[in-house]
C-alpha positions in Angstrom: 61.4 125.1 27.5 58.9 126.3 30.1 59.3 123.0 32.1 63.1 123.6 32.3 62.5 127.1 33.6 60.0 125.8 36.2 62.4 123.1 37.3 65.3 125.6 37.5 63.1 128.0 39.6 62.1 125.1 41.9 65.7 124.1 42.3 66.8 127.6 43.1 64.0 128.0 45.6 64.9 124.7 47.3 68.6 125.7 47.5 67.7 129.1 48.9 65.4 127.5 51.5 68.1 125.0 52.4 70.7 127.8 52.6 68.4 129.9 54.8 67.9 126.9 57.2 71.6 126.2 57.2 72.4 129.9 58.0 69.8 129.9 60.8 71.2 126.7 62.4 74.8 127.9 62.1 73.9 131.3 63.7 72.1 129.6 66.6 75.2 127.4 67.1 77.5 130.4 67.0 75.4 132.3 69.6 75.2 129.2 71.8 79.0 128.8 71.6 79.5 132.5 72.4 77.1 132.3 75.4 79.1 129.3 76.8 82.5 131.0 76.3 81.4 134.4 77.7 82.0 133.3 81.3 85.1 131.1 80.7 87.4 133.5 79.0 88.6 137.0 79.7 86.6 139.9 78.2 89.4 140.7 75.7 89.5 137.0 74.5 85.7 136.9 74.3 85.6 140.0 72.1 88.2 138.4 69.8 86.2 135.2 69.6 82.9 137.0 69.0 84.4 139.3 66.4 85.9 136.3 64.5 82.7 134.2 64.7 80.3 137.0 63.7 82.5 138.3 60.9 82.9 134.9 59.5 79.1 134.3 59.6 78.5 137.7 57.8 81.0 136.8 55.1 79.5 133.3 54.6 75.8 134.2 54.7 75.7 137.9 53.8 72.0 138.0 52.7 70.5 135.9 55.5 68.3 137.6 58.1 70.8 136.4 60.7 73.5 138.4 59.0 71.4 141.5 59.8 71.5 140.7 63.5 75.3 139.8 63.2 75.9 143.3 61.7 74.1 144.8 64.7 76.1 142.7 67.2 79.4 143.5 65.5 78.6 147.2 65.4 77.7 147.3 69.1 80.8 145.3 69.9 83.1 147.6 68.0 81.4 150.8 69.4 81.9 149.5 72.9 85.6 148.7 72.3 86.3 152.1 70.6 86.8 150.8 67.1 84.6 153.5 65.6 85.3 152.9 61.9 84.4 149.2 62.1 81.3 150.0 64.2 80.1 152.5 61.7 80.7 150.1 58.8 78.6 147.3 60.4 75.9 149.6 61.8 75.5 151.4 58.4 75.2 147.9 56.8 72.5 147.0 59.4 70.6 150.2 58.8 70.8 149.9 55.0 69.4 146.4 54.8 65.7 145.8 54.9 64.3 143.1 57.1 62.1 142.6 60.1 63.5 144.4 63.1 62.1 145.4 66.5 61.9 149.2 67.2 64.3 148.8 70.2 66.9 147.0 67.9 66.7 149.9 65.4 67.1 152.4 68.2 70.1 150.6 69.6 71.7 150.5 66.2 71.1 154.2 65.8 72.6 154.9 69.2 75.7 152.9 68.6 76.0 154.4 65.1 75.9 157.8 66.6 78.5 156.8 69.2 80.7 155.7 66.3 80.2 159.0 64.5 81.0 160.9 67.8 84.3 158.9 68.1 85.1 159.9 64.6 84.3 163.6 65.3 81.5 163.5 62.7 79.1 165.5 64.9 76.6 166.4 62.1 76.1 162.7 61.3 75.7 161.8 65.0 73.1 164.5 65.6 70.4 162.9 63.4 70.2 159.4 64.9 70.4 160.8 68.4 67.5 163.2 67.8 65.5 160.4 66.3 66.0 158.3 69.5 65.2 161.2 71.8 62.0 162.0 69.9 61.1 158.3 69.3 58.4 158.0 71.9 57.6 155.1 74.3 58.6 152.3 71.9 62.2 153.2 72.6 63.5 152.2 76.1 63.8 155.2 78.5 67.4 154.4 79.4 68.3 154.6 75.7 66.4 157.9 75.2 68.2 159.4 78.3 71.6 158.3 77.0 70.9 159.7 73.6 69.7 163.0 75.2 72.9 163.2 77.1 75.1 162.6 74.1 73.0 165.1 72.0 73.6 167.7 74.7 77.3 167.2 74.4 77.4 168.0 70.7 77.3 171.8 71.1 80.1 171.6 73.6 82.2 169.3 71.4 81.7 171.8 68.5 83.0 174.7 70.6 86.0 172.6 71.8 86.9 171.2 68.4 90.5 171.4 67.3 91.0 174.5 65.1 88.4 176.6 66.8 89.6 179.8 68.5 90.2 179.5 72.2 87.8 181.2 74.6 89.0 184.7 75.8 91.2 184.4 78.9 92.5 187.3 80.9 95.0 186.8 83.7 97.4 188.8 85.9 101.1 188.1 85.7 103.2 187.8 88.8 104.2 191.5 88.5 100.5 192.6 88.2 100.2 193.2 84.5 97.1 191.9 82.8 97.6 189.7 79.8 95.2 187.9 77.4 95.6 184.9 75.2 95.4 187.2 72.1 98.9 188.5 73.0 100.3 185.1 72.3 98.5 184.5 69.0 100.8 182.6 66.5 103.1 181.4 69.3 103.3 178.1 71.1 101.8 178.5 74.5 101.6 176.1 77.5 98.7 176.9 79.9 99.1 175.5 83.4 95.9 175.7 85.4 96.1 175.3 89.1 94.2 176.2 92.2 95.4 177.6 95.5 93.8 174.7 97.4 95.8 172.1 95.6 
């Protein structure tokens, strides 16, 4: 009985090792192919090819270390193309998985995750990762810390300008000299046309 268990465990280990090597080889081939195609196709076509290849790899080898990197690459790709929900899905999957990662990879994942949250107007969720990057110290690239600081600075403005918030008080003079405020139009549809005399 013990011998069967030992043999079964050895077979499982051999299969897992073989699968890991296979995943590693396939991922390297995929990255090589993407690298070759990057300069031969349009950016839109390249995004489609990369999306298809990386998504297929993640579905085929979901537990491999390379799938972790593929989630990061897909998340960044989707964040840069404005597909916030897909970006958040892949970057949350990347952040949830354990594995060996470099600090700059984690910071990049947090940054693009925060960008996805910002695109989805989930400002509270974006604030945490951006703050972590800004306060992350020298192991995070300066350009990334600066970009995160800029986005973090936009959050209070975005909160004030959010749909459903009351408009800022505006006073103006009508053509006959009367002073009016936005409050006088509360509950009505109002078109504001801003212009300047130098236009």
